[in-house]
Steps between C-alpha positions, in 0.01 A plus 500: 500500500837561648537384855307311760567467870330246721507447873253313713275804555618742229499481121624768260493528123659780300320560170620697202278753328329263258139385461573134575620599847141525628430135411830404662406693817166316517667161457765587759225597747299183432808283566573680828138480614489130422822438694361699793158326496314821427260346245197650678595854391717420199261638238457835678871535567602401148257753351643772726855404398395525137342842547792643698754362250300643210482841669876495559566401142268760347544791742805445719787348306702734278672352193801290589373425852293231666292432806538276803222271620536398864274254683547420863326318779483640850307435821612135493371457146149635570553824307653579162627825353543566129723788393584638157798736499553729202710807423222718359367812662143579590268364763242253372148500635157356439318690226195464282566265208560670167395275214716189512740625767493613860368188670824365645500668839121471522550122485786509749289712734211251474703179536786579740448544874703820481728679255710812472787685339841559652800701386836375386787675329442509213133421462240333715373173645137407444398224739202298612452256784285194566418277794389140488128478558 
């Protein structure tokens, strides 16, 4: 992992295109969620971080590039947004699983309160959001 940025309500981690980056993204998210007292939804959020990071790594990060994981609290800490920025093209969507793959966004769709895809230049931002229950 290259760089991290931390503020009270915002955490960012830039990850290189390497398999170990997904484990680092999960650990980074767990640490932030612990610091923010979000234990109640930590498992769901961490799984979504893992799936979005894996999708970026496999489908959205060209050789020599990386992806940015951004977590931030809003609504006075009652809501959390997870974003994964990558420089790949395409627009991901929920699809039927194909063998061992294709379940990532199905899981995100089931666990997050909402999710979507935004544009950036180059690439895209895949995000999901959660509220404390």
